[in-house]
N, CA, C and O atoms as CSV, one atom per row, in Angstrom:
chain,resi,resn,atom,element,x,y,z
A,1,MET,N,N,-8.308,120.613,27.488
A,1,MET,CA,C,-7.719,119.555,26.701
A,1,MET,C,C,-8.686,119.218,25.560
A,1,MET,O,O,-9.900,119.147,25.747
A,2,THR,N,N,-8.107,119.013,24.382
A,2,THR,CA,C,-8.871,118.604,23.215
A,2,THR,C,C,-8.373,117.233,22.790
A,2,THR,O,O,-7.168,116.989,22.732
A,3,GLU,N,N,-9.313,116.338,22.491
A,3,GLU,CA,C,-8.941,114.980,22.122
A,3,GLU,C,C,-9.510,114.620,20.759
A,3,GLU,O,O,-10.608,115.034,20.389
A,4,TYR,N,N,-8.722,113.827,20.018
A,4,TYR,CA,C,-9.114,113.365,18.689
A,4,TYR,C,C,-8.825,111.875,18.597
A,4,TYR,O,O,-7.874,111.374,19.195
A,5,GLU,N,N,-9.664,111.174,17.836
A,5,GLU,CA,C,-9.436,109.748,17.674
A,5,GLU,C,C,-9.961,109.299,16.320
A,5,GLU,O,O,-11.024,109.733,15.877
A,6,ARG,N,N,-9.205,108.427,15.670
A,6,ARG,CA,C,-9.599,107.848,14.385
A,6,ARG,C,C,-9.204,106.380,14.391
A,6,ARG,O,O,-8.237,105.989,15.044
A,7,SER,N,N,-9.961,105.573,13.658
A,7,SER,CA,C,-9.682,104.134,13.549
A,7,SER,C,C,-9.765,103.704,12.098
A,7,SER,O,O,-10.402,104.356,11.271
A,8,ARG,N,N,-9.109,102.593,11.807
A,8,ARG,CA,C,-9.123,102.024,10.456
A,8,ARG,C,C,-8.904,100.517,10.563
A,8,ARG,O,O,-8.072,100.051,11.341
A,9,THR,N,N,-9.658,99.774,9.776
A,9,THR,CA,C,-9.482,98.333,9.688
A,9,THR,C,C,-8.441,98.045,8.617
A,9,THR,O,O,-8.452,98.646,7.543
A,10,MET,N,N,-7.541,97.115,8.928
A,10,MET,CA,C,-6.468,96.762,7.990
A,10,MET,C,C,-6.464,95.255,7.761
A,10,MET,O,O,-6.654,94.480,8.697
A,11,PRO,N,N,-6.247,94.840,6.504
A,11,PRO,CA,C,-6.283,93.417,6.177
A,11,PRO,C,C,-4.963,92.705,6.472
A,11,PRO,O,O,-4.308,92.190,5.566
A,12,ALA,N,N,-4.588,92.682,7.738
A,12,ALA,CA,C,-3.351,92.017,8.147
A,12,ALA,C,C,-3.475,91.629,9.616
A,12,ALA,O,O,-4.274,92.196,10.361
A,13,LEU,N,N,-2.671,90.655,10.012
A,13,LEU,CA,C,-2.658,90.232,11.407
A,13,LEU,C,C,-2.180,91.382,12.295
A,13,LEU,O,O,-1.351,92.187,11.871
A,14,PRO,N,N,-2.692,91.463,13.511
A,14,PRO,CA,C,-2.306,92.579,14.387
A,14,PRO,C,C,-0.808,92.651,14.645
A,14,PRO,O,O,-0.263,93.746,14.777
A,15,GLU,N,N,-0.133,91.511,14.719
A,15,GLU,CA,C,1.314,91.515,14.948
A,15,GLU,C,C,2.059,92.202,13.807
A,15,GLU,O,O,3.030,92.924,14.036
A,16,HIS,N,N,1.601,91.974,12.583
A,16,HIS,CA,C,2.232,92.609,11.419
A,16,HIS,C,C,2.020,94.126,11.455
A,16,HIS,O,O,2.932,94.907,11.184
A,17,VAL,N,N,0.795,94.514,11.797
A,17,VAL,CA,C,0.468,95.949,11.846
A,17,VAL,C,C,1.280,96.626,12.942
A,17,VAL,O,O,1.875,97.679,12.715
A,18,PHE,N,N,1.308,96.027,14.128
A,18,PHE,CA,C,2.043,96.637,15.232
A,18,PHE,C,C,3.533,96.723,14.922
A,18,PHE,O,O,4.162,97.752,15.168
A,19,ASP,N,N,4.102,95.640,14.381
A,19,ASP,CA,C,5.530,95.658,14.058
A,19,ASP,C,C,5.876,96.793,13.101
A,19,ASP,O,O,6.910,97.442,13.258
A,20,GLN,N,N,5.024,97.034,12.118
A,20,GLN,CA,C,5.272,98.121,11.172
A,20,GLN,C,C,5.130,99.473,11.858
A,20,GLN,O,O,5.970,100.354,11.677
A,21,ALA,N,N,4.081,99.640,12.635
A,21,ALA,CA,C,3.840,100.920,13.310
A,21,ALA,C,C,4.951,101.249,14.302
A,21,ALA,O,O,5.332,102.412,14.442
A,22,ALA,N,N,5.471,100.242,14.988
A,22,ALA,CA,C,6.458,100.465,16.051
A,22,ALA,C,C,7.889,100.571,15.556
A,22,ALA,O,O,8.786,100.868,16.344
A,23,ASP,N,N,8.125,100.337,14.279
A,23,ASP,CA,C,9.476,100.405,13.711
A,23,ASP,C,C,9.870,101.868,13.527
A,23,ASP,O,O,9.479,102.508,12.551
A,24,VAL,N,N,10.649,102.390,14.474
A,24,VAL,CA,C,11.011,103.813,14.460
A,24,VAL,C,C,11.696,104.207,13.153
A,24,VAL,O,O,11.508,105.322,12.666
A,25,SER,N,N,12.481,103.309,12.590
A,25,SER,CA,C,13.181,103.637,11.341
A,25,SER,C,C,12.234,103.763,10.154
A,25,SER,O,O,12.618,104.297,9.114
A,26,GLN,N,N,11.002,103.278,10.297
A,26,GLN,CA,C,10.021,103.338,9.214
A,26,GLN,C,C,8.866,104.302,9.491
A,26,GLN,O,O,7.947,104.405,8.678
A,27,MET,N,N,8.896,105.003,10.611
A,27,MET,CA,C,7.771,105.858,10.977
A,27,MET,C,C,7.526,106.996,9.995
A,27,MET,O,O,6.380,107.392,9.780
A,28,ASP,N,N,8.592,107.524,9.398
A,28,ASP,CA,C,8.402,108.603,8.427
A,28,ASP,C,C,7.518,108.174,7.260
A,28,ASP,O,O,6.922,109.019,6.592
A,29,ALA,N,N,7.429,106.871,7.010
A,29,ALA,CA,C,6.636,106.363,5.899
A,29,ALA,C,C,5.132,106.462,6.162
A,29,ALA,O,O,4.337,106.418,5.224
A,30,TRP,N,N,4.735,106.596,7.432
A,30,TRP,CA,C,3.295,106.651,7.698
A,30,TRP,C,C,2.853,107.832,8.563
A,30,TRP,O,O,1.673,108.182,8.562
A,31,LEU,N,N,3.764,108.441,9.290
A,31,LEU,CA,C,3.384,109.621,10.075
A,31,LEU,C,C,2.974,110.769,9.156
A,31,LEU,O,O,3.271,110.738,7.961
A,32,PRO,N,N,2.295,111.782,9.698
A,32,PRO,CA,C,2.022,112.959,8.859
A,32,PRO,C,C,3.314,113.422,8.204
A,32,PRO,O,O,4.376,113.403,8.825
A,33,GLN,N,N,3.218,113.838,6.949
A,33,GLN,CA,C,4.406,114.098,6.150
A,33,GLN,C,C,5.294,115.206,6.693
A,33,GLN,O,O,6.458,115.299,6.302
A,34,ASP,N,N,4.780,116.046,7.582
A,34,ASP,CA,C,5.631,117.115,8.110
A,34,ASP,C,C,6.258,116.757,9.460
A,34,ASP,O,O,6.853,117.618,10.106
A,35,LEU,N,N,6.130,115.484,9.898
A,35,LEU,CA,C,6.741,115.036,11.145
A,35,LEU,C,C,7.796,113.973,10.868
A,35,LEU,O,O,7.587,113.073,10.054
A,36,HIS,N,N,8.929,114.085,11.553
A,36,HIS,CA,C,10.024,113.143,11.377
A,36,HIS,C,C,10.571,112.774,12.751
A,36,HIS,O,O,10.826,113.651,13.576
A,37,VAL,N,N,10.751,111.480,12.998
A,37,VAL,CA,C,11.210,110.992,14.301
A,37,VAL,C,C,12.657,110.533,14.205
A,37,VAL,O,O,13.024,109.764,13.317
A,38,ASP,N,N,13.475,111.022,15.140
A,38,ASP,CA,C,14.854,110.571,15.291
A,38,ASP,C,C,14.909,109.814,16.608
A,38,ASP,O,O,14.619,110.373,17.665
A,39,ALA,N,N,15.283,108.538,16.543
A,39,ALA,CA,C,15.181,107.654,17.699
A,39,ALA,C,C,16.010,108.092,18.898
A,39,ALA,O,O,15.572,107.883,20.030
A,40,GLY,N,N,17.160,108.676,18.715
A,40,GLY,CA,C,17.968,109.071,19.862
A,40,GLY,C,C,18.264,107.887,20.758
A,40,GLY,O,O,18.765,106.864,20.291
A,41,GLU,N,N,17.962,108.012,22.035
A,41,GLU,CA,C,18.136,106.932,23.002
A,41,GLU,C,C,16.773,106.572,23.572
A,41,GLU,O,O,16.371,107.115,24.601
A,42,PRO,N,N,16.048,105.652,22.910
A,42,PRO,CA,C,14.690,105.321,23.346
A,42,PRO,C,C,14.619,105.021,24.833
A,42,PRO,O,O,15.512,104.375,25.380
A,43,PRO,N,N,13.566,105.484,25.489
A,43,PRO,CA,C,12.355,106.021,24.881
A,43,PRO,C,C,12.440,107.485,24.443
A,43,PRO,O,O,11.463,108.022,23.920
A,44,ALA,N,N,13.574,108.131,24.643
A,44,ALA,CA,C,13.722,109.528,24.217
A,44,ALA,C,C,13.859,109.589,22.701
A,44,ALA,O,O,14.666,108.871,22.111
A,45,VAL,N,N,13.070,110.442,22.086
A,45,VAL,CA,C,13.139,110.679,20.655
A,45,VAL,C,C,13.065,112.176,20.416
A,45,VAL,O,O,12.680,112.943,21.298
A,46,THR,N,N,13.435,112.575,19.225
A,46,THR,CA,C,13.276,113.964,18.807
A,46,THR,C,C,12.331,113.969,17.621
A,46,THR,O,O,12.492,113.187,16.683
A,47,VAL,N,N,11.354,114.845,17.665
A,47,VAL,CA,C,10.402,114.973,16.572
A,47,VAL,C,C,10.644,116.313,15.900
A,47,VAL,O,O,10.597,117.362,16.542
A,48,HIS,N,N,10.903,116.267,14.602
A,48,HIS,CA,C,11.077,117.494,13.822
A,48,HIS,C,C,9.780,117.767,13.084
A,48,HIS,O,O,9.239,116.893,12.406
A,49,GLU,N,N,9.288,118.989,13.222
A,49,GLU,CA,C,8.061,119.399,12.539
A,49,GLU,C,C,8.430,120.404,11.459
A,49,GLU,O,O,8.908,121.500,11.749
A,50,ASP,N,N,8.200,120.012,10.197
A,50,ASP,CA,C,8.537,120.882,9.069
A,50,ASP,C,C,7.802,122.208,9.130
A,50,ASP,O,O,8.366,123.250,8.796
A,51,ARG,N,N,6.525,122.176,9.561
A,51,ARG,CA,C,5.691,123.374,9.569
A,51,ARG,C,C,6.322,124.496,10.398
A,51,ARG,O,O,6.278,125.665,10.016
A,52,THR,N,N,6.911,124.119,11.540
A,52,THR,CA,C,7.513,125.115,12.425
A,52,THR,C,C,9.030,125.109,12.345
A,52,THR,O,O,9.686,125.988,12.905
A,53,ASP,N,N,9.595,124.122,11.652
A,53,ASP,CA,C,11.036,123.918,11.551
A,53,ASP,C,C,11.682,123.816,12.935
A,53,ASP,O,O,12.775,124.329,13.172
A,54,GLN,N,N,10.964,123.132,13.844
A,54,GLN,CA,C,11.463,122.966,15.206
A,54,GLN,C,C,11.643,121.496,15.537
A,54,GLN,O,O,10.928,120.628,15.036
A,55,ASP,N,N,12.625,121.242,16.403
A,55,ASP,CA,C,12.817,119.916,16.975
A,55,ASP,C,C,12.230,119.932,18.378
A,55,ASP,O,O,12.461,120.863,19.149
A,56,VAL,N,N,11.469,118.893,18.699
A,56,VAL,CA,C,10.820,118.802,19.999
A,56,VAL,C,C,11.238,117.496,20.656
A,56,VAL,O,O,11.189,116.434,20.036
A,57,SER,N,N,11.649,117.582,21.913
A,57,SER,CA,C,11.979,116.375,22.681
A,57,SER,C,C,10.692,115.659,23.050
A,57,SER,O,O,9.738,116.276,23.524
A,58,ALA,N,N,10.676,114.354,22.830
A,58,ALA,CA,C,9.479,113.574,23.116
A,58,ALA,C,C,9.881,112.208,23.661
A,58,ALA,O,O,11.052,111.830,23.650
A,59,LEU,N,N,8.885,111.489,24.131
A,59,LEU,CA,C,9.058,110.115,24.577
A,59,LEU,C,C,8.198,109.224,23.699
A,59,LEU,O,O,7.084,109.596,23.329
A,60,LEU,N,N,8.710,108.056,23.366
A,60,LEU,CA,C,7.973,107.076,22.571
A,60,LEU,C,C,8.200,105.716,23.210
A,60,LEU,O,O,9.333,105.250,23.331
A,61,ARG,N,N,7.108,105.088,23.614
A,61,ARG,CA,C,7.208,103.771,24.231
A,61,ARG,C,C,6.371,102.772,23.450
A,61,ARG,O,O,5.195,103.006,23.168
A,62,ALA,N,N,6.993,101.663,23.108
A,62,ALA,CA,C,6.275,100.558,22.484
A,62,ALA,C,C,5.966,99.532,23.563
A,62,ALA,O,O,6.827,99.179,24.368
A,63,ARG,N,N,4.747,99.067,23.567
A,63,ARG,CA,C,4.317,98.025,24.496
A,63,ARG,C,C,3.811,96.835,23.668
A,63,ARG,O,O,2.607,96.657,23.481
A,64,PRO,N,N,4.764,96.023,23.176
A,64,PRO,CA,C,4.384,94.921,22.277
A,64,PRO,C,C,3.366,93.954,22.871
A,64,PRO,O,O,2.497,93.449,22.159
A,65,GLU,N,N,3.471,93.695,24.170
A,65,GLU,CA,C,2.535,92.761,24.799
A,65,GLU,C,C,1.097,93.267,24.761
A,65,GLU,O,O,0.152,92.485,24.861
A,66,GLN,N,N,0.938,94.585,24.616
A,66,GLN,CA,C,-0.390,95.201,24.512
A,66,GLN,C,C,-0.680,95.691,23.095
A,66,GLN,O,O,-1.770,96.192,22.820
A,67,MET,N,N,0.287,95.548,22.207
A,67,MET,CA,C,0.216,96.076,20.837
A,67,MET,C,C,-0.190,97.551,20.870
A,67,MET,O,O,-1.164,97.971,20.245
A,68,ARG,N,N,0.599,98.315,21.625
A,68,ARG,CA,C,0.289,99.719,21.868
A,68,ARG,C,C,1.568,100.558,21.806
A,68,ARG,O,O,2.612,100.167,22.328
A,69,LEU,N,N,1.461,101.712,21.161
A,69,LEU,CA,C,2.501,102.739,21.180
A,69,LEU,C,C,1.954,103.920,21.971
A,69,LEU,O,O,0.772,104.247,21.872
A,70,GLU,N,N,2.811,104.555,22.752
A,70,GLU,CA,C,2.434,105.752,23.503
A,70,GLU,C,C,3.512,106.790,23.306
A,70,GLU,O,O,4.695,106.454,23.280
A,71,TRP,N,N,3.126,108.055,23.166
A,71,TRP,CA,C,4.098,109.109,22.963
A,71,TRP,C,C,3.596,110.418,23.557
A,71,TRP,O,O,2.417,110.572,23.876
A,72,GLY,N,N,4.519,111.344,23.694
A,72,GLY,CA,C,4.161,112.670,24.176
A,72,GLY,C,C,5.380,113.564,24.228
A,72,GLY,O,O,6.516,113.091,24.241
A,73,THR,N,N,5.132,114.853,24.257
A,73,THR,CA,C,6.225,115.806,24.357
A,73,THR,C,C,6.782,115.753,25.774
A,73,THR,O,O,6.070,115.418,26.720
A,74,ARG,N,N,8.058,116.084,25.907
A,74,ARG,CA,C,8.723,115.937,27.200
A,74,ARG,C,C,8.673,117.207,28.038
A,74,ARG,O,O,8.041,117.224,29.095
A,75,GLU,N,N,9.329,118.268,27.581
A,75,GLU,CA,C,9.446,119.456,28.433
A,75,GLU,C,C,8.141,120.239,28.551
A,75,GLU,O,O,7.682,120.517,29.658
A,76,GLN,N,N,7.552,120.589,27.432
A,76,GLN,CA,C,6.404,121.472,27.487
A,76,GLN,C,C,5.081,120.751,27.691
A,76,GLN,O,O,4.095,121.395,28.049
A,77,GLY,N,N,5.020,119.434,27.476
A,77,GLY,CA,C,3.791,118.687,27.726
A,77,GLY,C,C,2.624,119.124,26.867
A,77,GLY,O,O,1.486,119.079,27.333
A,78,GLY,N,N,2.855,119.547,25.629
A,78,GLY,CA,C,1.797,120.058,24.759
A,78,GLY,C,C,0.824,119.022,24.251
A,78,GLY,O,O,-0.344,119.333,24.018
A,79,TYR,N,N,1.289,117.776,24.070
A,79,TYR,CA,C,0.370,116.753,23.591
A,79,TYR,C,C,0.858,115.361,23.969
A,79,TYR,O,O,2.035,115.153,24.267
A,80,THR,N,N,-0.070,114.421,23.950
A,80,THR,CA,C,0.219,113.006,24.121
A,80,THR,C,C,-0.619,112.241,23.112
A,80,THR,O,O,-1.564,112.779,22.535
A,81,GLY,N,N,-0.266,110.997,22.910
A,81,GLY,CA,C,-1.052,110.179,22.007
A,81,GLY,C,C,-0.748,108.714,22.186
A,81,GLY,O,O,0.206,108.331,22.864
A,82,TRP,N,N,-1.577,107.904,21.565
A,82,TRP,CA,C,-1.350,106.470,21.567
A,82,TRP,C,C,-1.925,105.861,20.302
A,82,TRP,O,O,-2.822,106.414,19.665
A,83,LEU,N,N,-1.374,104.697,19.961
A,83,LEU,CA,C,-1.851,103.897,18.849
A,83,LEU,C,C,-2.061,102.497,19.402
A,83,LEU,O,O,-1.176,101.929,20.041
A,84,GLN,N,N,-3.246,101.949,19.146
A,84,GLN,CA,C,-3.597,100.620,19.646
A,84,GLN,C,C,-4.005,99.739,18.481
A,84,GLN,O,O,-4.814,100.144,17.645
A,85,VAL,N,N,-3.451,98.538,18.421
A,85,VAL,CA,C,-3.812,97.566,17.390
A,85,VAL,C,C,-4.604,96.451,18.057
A,85,VAL,O,O,-4.192,95.912,19.084
A,86,ALA,N,N,-5.744,96.111,17.466
A,86,ALA,CA,C,-6.579,95.029,17.983
A,86,ALA,C,C,-6.875,94.049,16.863
A,86,ALA,O,O,-7.185,94.446,15.740
A,87,GLY,N,N,-6.778,92.768,17.178
A,87,GLY,CA,C,-7.086,91.739,16.197
A,87,GLY,C,C,-8.582,91.583,16.019
A,87,GLY,O,O,-9.346,91.640,16.982
A,88,LEU,N,N,-8.992,91.386,14.772
A,88,LEU,CA,C,-10.383,91.125,14.436
A,88,LEU,C,C,-10.474,89.754,13.783
A,88,LEU,O,O,-9.455,89.118,13.511
A,89,ALA,N,N,-11.677,89.309,13.536
A,89,ALA,CA,C,-11.876,88.009,12.890
A,89,ALA,C,C,-11.302,88.014,11.476
A,89,ALA,O,O,-11.216,89.060,10.832
A,90,GLY,N,N,-10.917,86.847,11.011
A,90,GLY,CA,C,-10.461,86.704,9.634
A,90,GLY,C,C,-9.078,87.248,9.352
A,90,GLY,O,O,-8.755,87.527,8.197
A,91,GLY,N,N,-8.250,87.408,10.372
A,91,GLY,CA,C,-6.883,87.878,10.155
A,91,GLY,C,C,-6.768,89.357,9.857
A,91,GLY,O,O,-5.768,89.793,9.287
A,92,THR,N,N,-7.771,90.141,10.230
A,92,THR,CA,C,-7.705,91.589,10.044
A,92,THR,C,C,-7.457,92.265,11.390
A,92,THR,O,O,-7.509,91.627,12.442
A,93,SER,N,N,-7.189,93.553,11.336
A,93,SER,CA,C,-6.894,94.321,12.542
A,93,SER,C,C,-7.605,95.661,12.499
A,93,SER,O,O,-7.938,96.175,11.431
A,94,GLU,N,N,-7.827,96.208,13.672
A,94,GLU,CA,C,-8.306,97.585,13.772
A,94,GLU,C,C,-7.225,98.391,14.475
A,94,GLU,O,O,-6.729,98.004,15.533
A,95,VAL,N,N,-6.870,99.515,13.869
A,95,VAL,CA,C,-5.868,100.401,14.435
A,95,VAL,C,C,-6.573,101.687,14.851
A,95,VAL,O,O,-7.281,102.306,14.056
A,96,THR,N,N,-6.372,102.076,16.096
A,96,THR,CA,C,-6.950,103.316,16.611
A,96,THR,C,C,-5.808,104.227,17.041
A,96,THR,O,O,-4.883,103.808,17.736
A,97,VAL,N,N,-5.895,105.486,16.609
A,97,VAL,CA,C,-4.930,106.508,17.021
A,97,VAL,C,C,-5.689,107.569,17.802
A,97,VAL,O,O,-6.757,108.020,17.388
A,98,HIS,N,N,-5.123,107.959,18.934
A,98,HIS,CA,C,-5.752,108.941,19.817
A,98,HIS,C,C,-4.730,110.039,20.133
A,98,HIS,O,O,-3.591,109.738,20.490
A,99,LEU,N,N,-5.123,111.285,20.005
A,99,LEU,CA,C,-4.271,112.427,20.353
A,99,LEU,C,C,-4.971,113.301,21.369
A,99,LEU,O,O,-6.183,113.508,21.295
A,100,SER,N,N,-4.205,113.816,22.323
A,100,SER,CA,C,-4.706,114.773,23.312
A,100,SER,C,C,-3.802,115.994,23.290
A,100,SER,O,O,-2.584,115.878,23.417
A,101,PHE,N,N,-4.410,117.173,23.127
A,101,PHE,CA,C,-3.679,118.439,23.151
A,101,PHE,C,C,-4.069,119.199,24.400
A,101,PHE,O,O,-5.251,119.319,24.721
A,102,PHE,N,N,-3.068,119.716,25.110
A,102,PHE,CA,C,-3.293,120.444,26.353
A,102,PHE,C,C,-3.168,121.936,26.075
A,102,PHE,O,O,-2.072,122.493,26.147
A,103,GLU,N,N,-4.283,122.584,25.759
A,103,GLU,CA,C,-4.288,123.989,25.352
A,103,GLU,C,C,-3.679,124.927,26.383
A,103,GLU,O,O,-2.954,125.857,26.029
A,104,ALA,N,N,-3.966,124.691,27.643
A,104,ALA,CA,C,-3.474,125.612,28.664
A,104,ALA,C,C,-1.951,125.681,28.675
A,104,ALA,O,O,-1.370,126.705,29.035
A,105,LEU,N,N,-1.310,124.582,28.279
A,105,LEU,CA,C,0.146,124.550,28.308
A,105,LEU,C,C,0.779,125.033,27.009
A,105,LEU,O,O,1.911,125.516,27.008
A,106,ASP,N,N,0.052,124.902,25.909
A,106,ASP,CA,C,0.641,125.224,24.610
A,106,ASP,C,C,-0.458,125.650,23.654
A,106,ASP,O,O,-0.966,124.838,22.881
A,107,GLU,N,N,-0.823,126.914,23.706
A,107,GLU,CA,C,-1.968,127.424,22.955
A,107,GLU,C,C,-1.912,127.144,21.468
A,107,GLU,O,O,-2.954,126.900,20.859
A,108,GLY,N,N,-0.733,127.171,20.858
A,108,GLY,CA,C,-0.663,127.051,19.412
A,108,GLY,C,C,-0.436,125.655,18.887
A,108,GLY,O,O,-0.286,125.493,17.676
A,109,HIS,N,N,-0.402,124.632,19.728
A,109,HIS,CA,C,-0.019,123.302,19.261
A,109,HIS,C,C,-1.140,122.563,18.531
A,109,HIS,O,O,-0.866,121.842,17.571
A,110,ASP,N,N,-2.385,122.721,18.954
A,110,ASP,CA,C,-3.519,122.023,18.339
A,110,ASP,C,C,-3.869,122.700,17.014
A,110,ASP,O,O,-4.297,123.854,17.001
A,111,PRO,N,N,-3.686,121.979,15.885
A,111,PRO,CA,C,-3.975,122.586,14.586
A,111,PRO,C,C,-5.465,122.626,14.239
A,111,PRO,O,O,-5.825,123.172,13.196
A,112,GLY,N,N,-6.330,122.073,15.066
A,112,GLY,CA,C,-7.765,122.111,14.830
A,112,GLY,C,C,-8.310,120.781,14.352
A,112,GLY,O,O,-7.586,119.950,13.804
A,113,GLU,N,N,-9.613,120.596,14.574
A,113,GLU,CA,C,-10.264,119.314,14.317
A,113,GLU,C,C,-10.119,118.835,12.879
A,113,GLU,O,O,-9.730,117.690,12.648
A,114,ARG,N,N,-10.417,119.672,11.934
A,114,ARG,CA,C,-10.353,119.252,10.528
A,114,ARG,C,C,-8.937,118.814,10.137
A,114,ARG,O,O,-8.752,117.760,9.527
A,115,ALA,N,N,-7.956,119.621,10.488
A,115,ALA,CA,C,-6.568,119.307,10.142
A,115,ALA,C,C,-6.102,118.025,10.826
A,115,ALA,O,O,-5.415,117.210,10.211
A,116,VAL,N,N,-6.467,117.843,12.082
A,116,VAL,CA,C,-6.045,116.648,12.815
A,116,VAL,C,C,-6.710,115.409,12.226
A,116,VAL,O,O,-6.046,114.397,11.997
A,117,HIS,N,N,-8.025,115.482,11.978
A,117,HIS,CA,C,-8.714,114.319,11.408
A,117,HIS,C,C,-8.158,113.956,10.036
A,117,HIS,O,O,-7.985,112.776,9.731
A,118,GLU,N,N,-7.879,114.955,9.208
A,118,GLU,CA,C,-7.291,114.674,7.894
A,118,GLU,C,C,-5.905,114.032,8.043
A,118,GLU,O,O,-5.582,113.078,7.336
A,119,ALA,N,N,-5.095,114.555,8.959
A,119,ALA,CA,C,-3.749,114.004,9.171
A,119,ALA,C,C,-3.820,112.577,9.712
A,119,ALA,O,O,-3.057,111.714,9.278
A,120,LEU,N,N,-4.723,112.323,10.651
A,120,LEU,CA,C,-4.858,110.979,11.205
A,120,LEU,C,C,-5.352,109.996,10.151
A,120,LEU,O,O,-4.835,108.885,10.040
A,121,ASP,N,N,-6.358,110.408,9.376
A,121,ASP,CA,C,-6.875,109.524,8.326
A,121,ASP,C,C,-5.792,109.199,7.307
A,121,ASP,O,O,-5.630,108.043,6.918
A,122,ARG,N,N,-5.054,110.207,6.879
A,122,ARG,CA,C,-3.986,109.978,5.890
A,122,ARG,C,C,-2.867,109.119,6.485
A,122,ARG,O,O,-2.312,108.264,5.795
A,123,SER,N,N,-2.535,109.339,7.749
A,123,SER,CA,C,-1.504,108.523,8.399
A,123,SER,C,C,-1.932,107.063,8.474
A,123,SER,O,O,-1.123,106.168,8.232
A,124,LEU,N,N,-3.188,106.816,8.806
A,124,LEU,CA,C,-3.678,105.443,8.862
A,124,LEU,C,C,-3.685,104.811,7.472
A,124,LEU,O,O,-3.385,103.625,7.334
A,125,GLU,N,N,-4.021,105.581,6.451
A,125,GLU,CA,C,-3.946,105.076,5.071
A,125,GLU,C,C,-2.509,104.707,4.719
A,125,GLU,O,O,-2.259,103.645,4.148
A,126,ARG,N,N,-1.580,105.572,5.057
A,126,ARG,CA,C,-0.169,105.321,4.758
A,126,ARG,C,C,0.364,104.125,5.541
A,126,ARG,O,O,1.162,103.346,5.018
A,127,LEU,N,N,-0.077,103.972,6.805
A,127,LEU,CA,C,0.329,102.805,7.582
A,127,LEU,C,C,-0.204,101.538,6.915
A,127,LEU,O,O,0.513,100.543,6.818
A,128,GLU,N,N,-1.445,101.566,6.460
A,128,GLU,CA,C,-1.997,100.396,5.775
A,128,GLU,C,C,-1.197,100.072,4.514
A,128,GLU,O,O,-0.940,98.902,4.229
A,129,GLU,N,N,-0.805,101.089,3.764
A,129,GLU,CA,C,0.023,100.868,2.568
A,129,GLU,C,C,1.344,100.201,2.947
A,129,GLU,O,O,1.781,99.270,2.271
A,130,GLN,N,N,1.982,100.666,4.018
A,130,GLN,CA,C,3.247,100.087,4.461
A,130,GLN,C,C,3.070,98.645,4.928
A,130,GLN,O,O,3.917,97.794,4.656
A,131,VAL,N,N,1.979,98.371,5.625
A,131,VAL,CA,C,1.696,97.009,6.090
A,131,VAL,C,C,1.484,96.093,4.895
A,131,VAL,O,O,1.999,94.975,4.869
A,132,ARG,N,N,0.728,96.559,3.904
A,132,ARG,CA,C,0.482,95.747,2.703
A,132,ARG,C,C,1.813,95.428,2.000
A,132,ARG,O,O,2.047,94.288,1.596
A,133,LEU,N,N,2.674,96.432,1.858
A,133,LEU,CA,C,3.971,96.206,1.207
A,133,LEU,C,C,4.789,95.170,1.979
A,133,LEU,O,O,5.398,94.281,1.384
A,134,ARG,N,N,4.796,95.290,3.279
A,134,ARG,CA,C,5.569,94.376,4.125
A,134,ARG,C,C,5.021,92.949,4.036
A,134,ARG,O,O,5.788,91.996,3.898
A,135,VAL,N,N,3.698,92.802,4.114
A,135,VAL,CA,C,3.075,91.486,4.057
A,135,VAL,C,C,3.250,90.885,2.673
A,135,VAL,O,O,3.551,89.698,2.549
A,136,ASP,N,N,3.065,91.695,1.619
A,136,ASP,CA,C,3.245,91.193,0.250
A,136,ASP,C,C,4.678,90.749,0.002
A,136,ASP,O,O,4.902,89.721,-0.637
A,137,ASN,N,N,5.653,91.510,0.497
A,137,ASN,CA,C,7.067,91.149,0.326
A,137,ASN,C,C,7.408,89.875,1.095
A,137,ASN,O,O,8.198,89.057,0.622
A,138,ALA,N,N,6.824,89.705,2.259
A,138,ALA,CA,C,7.098,88.507,3.049
A,138,ALA,C,C,6.475,87.267,2.394
A,138,ALA,O,O,7.012,86.164,2.497
A,139,ALA,N,N,5.339,87.464,1.723
A,139,ALA,CA,C,4.651,86.342,1.074
A,139,ALA,C,C,5.281,86.004,-0.273
A,139,ALA,O,O,5.206,84.861,-0.724
A,140,GLY,N,N,5.897,86.985,-0.913
A,140,GLY,CA,C,6.404,86.799,-2.262
A,140,GLY,C,C,7.768,86.296,-2.309
A,140,GLY,O,O,8.315,86.094,-3.393
């Protein structure tokens, strides 16, 4: 198993960050650009990956009381992940994303450390952009 984790501080309350991250209809705005989530019948979702042009059955669970999202592939069990939002002082938040790839089950699923870190960093940047837009629109 290979694991990756990245964190980012965001200038918004944790509830705002979690609400944006957990909104399935808005996930395409912050997920890696080649991944698309179709809600289906939650917690069942379908993830389309442009790179492989495949649809993968997955599970996505939001745990608002913990400000946590958890996901993973269903049939093949190739990967799992979670996103955790934690409140910091001054109305800011820290968002941590963690991915685990199970090589023995799916040799080709892990794109490698550099690619994963770049995708996670860019996804966290995009999530912060979406949170800023949401907070600015609510304030304006």
